[in-house]
C-alpha positions as CSV (number, residue, x, y, z in Angstrom):
1,L,60.1,-80.9,-66.0
2,L,61.6,-83.6,-63.5
3,L,61.2,-86.1,-66.0
4,A,62.7,-84.1,-68.8
5,S,66.0,-82.3,-66.4
6,V,66.5,-86.3,-65.2
7,A,66.4,-87.3,-68.6
8,L,69.3,-84.8,-69.8
9,T,71.1,-85.4,-66.7
10,I,71.1,-89.4,-67.7
11,A,71.7,-88.4,-71.1
12,E,74.8,-86.2,-70.5
13,K,76.0,-88.8,-68.3
14,F,76.0,-91.8,-70.4
15,E,77.0,-89.3,-73.2
16,G,81.0,-89.3,-71.0
17,D,80.4,-85.1,-69.6
18,K,82.4,-86.2,-66.4
19,D,81.2,-81.9,-65.0
20,F,78.3,-83.7,-63.0
21,A,78.4,-79.3,-61.4
22,Q,75.5,-79.5,-63.9
23,L,72.8,-81.3,-61.8
24,K,72.6,-78.0,-58.9
25,D,72.5,-75.9,-62.6
26,L,69.2,-77.6,-63.1
27,N,68.3,-77.5,-60.3
28,D,68.9,-74.0,-59.4
29,A,67.0,-74.2,-63.5
30,M,64.0,-75.4,-61.8
31,G,63.1,-73.2,-58.8
32,D,61.2,-74.5,-56.0
33,H,59.9,-77.8,-58.2
34,A,62.7,-80.4,-57.1
35,S,65.9,-80.4,-54.6
36,N,68.9,-82.0,-55.3
37,E,67.6,-85.3,-53.9
38,E,64.5,-85.5,-55.9
39,L,66.3,-85.2,-58.6
40,V,69.6,-87.8,-57.8
41,M,66.1,-90.5,-56.4
42,A,64.1,-89.6,-59.6
43,E,67.0,-90.3,-61.5
44,L,67.8,-93.3,-59.6
45,E,64.2,-94.4,-60.2
46,M,64.4,-94.0,-64.3
47,L,67.5,-95.9,-63.9
48,N,65.8,-98.6,-62.4
49,A,62.9,-98.5,-64.5
50,I,65.2,-99.0,-67.3
51,D,67.3,-101.8,-66.0
52,Y,69.9,-99.7,-66.3
53,N,70.4,-100.3,-70.4
54,L,70.8,-96.9,-71.6
55,H,71.8,-98.2,-75.0
56,R,69.6,-100.2,-77.2
57,P,70.7,-100.1,-81.8
58,T,68.6,-98.7,-83.1
59,A,68.0,-99.2,-87.5
60,E,70.5,-96.5,-87.9
61,H,73.4,-99.0,-86.1
62,H,72.5,-101.6,-88.9
63,R,72.0,-100.0,-91.8
64,Y,75.5,-99.2,-92.8
65,W,76.6,-102.9,-92.1
66,I,73.8,-104.6,-94.0
67,V,74.6,-102.4,-97.0
68,E,77.8,-103.3,-96.8
69,F,77.5,-107.0,-96.7
70,V,75.5,-106.8,-99.9
71,N,78.2,-104.9,-102.2
72,D,79.9,-107.0,-100.6
73,R,78.1,-110.1,-102.6
74,V,76.8,-108.3,-104.8
75,D,78.9,-105.0,-106.7
76,L,76.4,-102.3,-106.1
77,G,78.4,-99.9,-107.9
78,N,77.0,-96.5,-107.9
79,E,74.3,-97.2,-106.2
80,K,75.5,-98.0,-102.7
81,G,75.4,-93.9,-102.3
82,R,72.4,-93.8,-103.4
83,I,71.4,-96.3,-101.1
84,L,72.9,-96.1,-98.3
85,K,71.0,-92.1,-98.6
86,A,67.8,-93.5,-99.5
87,S,68.0,-96.4,-96.3
88,E,69.1,-93.7,-93.9
89,Y,66.5,-91.9,-95.4
90,L,63.4,-94.8,-94.6
91,C,65.8,-95.4,-91.3
92,E,64.9,-92.6,-89.9
93,M,61.4,-92.0,-91.0
94,T,60.5,-95.3,-88.9
95,L,61.2,-93.4,-85.7
96,L,57.8,-91.4,-86.9
97,C,56.2,-94.8,-86.2
98,A,54.9,-95.2,-83.2
99,S,54.6,-99.7,-83.9
100,A,58.0,-99.3,-84.7
101,G,59.3,-100.1,-81.5
102,R,57.8,-103.5,-81.6
103,W,60.4,-104.5,-85.3
104,A,64.1,-105.2,-84.2
105,P,66.5,-102.6,-85.3
106,S,68.1,-105.0,-87.6
107,V,64.5,-105.5,-89.2
108,Q,64.4,-101.6,-89.5
109,A,67.4,-101.7,-91.1
110,A,67.0,-104.2,-93.8
111,C,63.6,-103.2,-95.0
112,G,65.4,-99.8,-95.2
113,C,68.1,-100.9,-97.6
114,L,65.4,-103.4,-98.7
115,A,63.0,-100.5,-100.2
116,A,66.0,-98.5,-101.1
């Protein structure tokens, strides 16, 4: 419960929500599981564990520009939309593969586009 609350708090702050008063709401929802101070310390611990690196590119970040790059060199015509949709599906499927985290996101996107 603490891990989920801390992850949610960090995600909210990262997404740009300026209302940090929800920390109290989270603490209230957790009951006696953690104090505000424990939530803050757990947040700092989690941020330290990931070296404050909250944004890593995913295959989705690369997929569109790869299709555009190919389209600029070889006119895909009517196939461009189909390739975009198929590559989106393939990139989303990599989220289900535990070992996909070891592949560079650009490689995942390129493979998705190539397979499409």
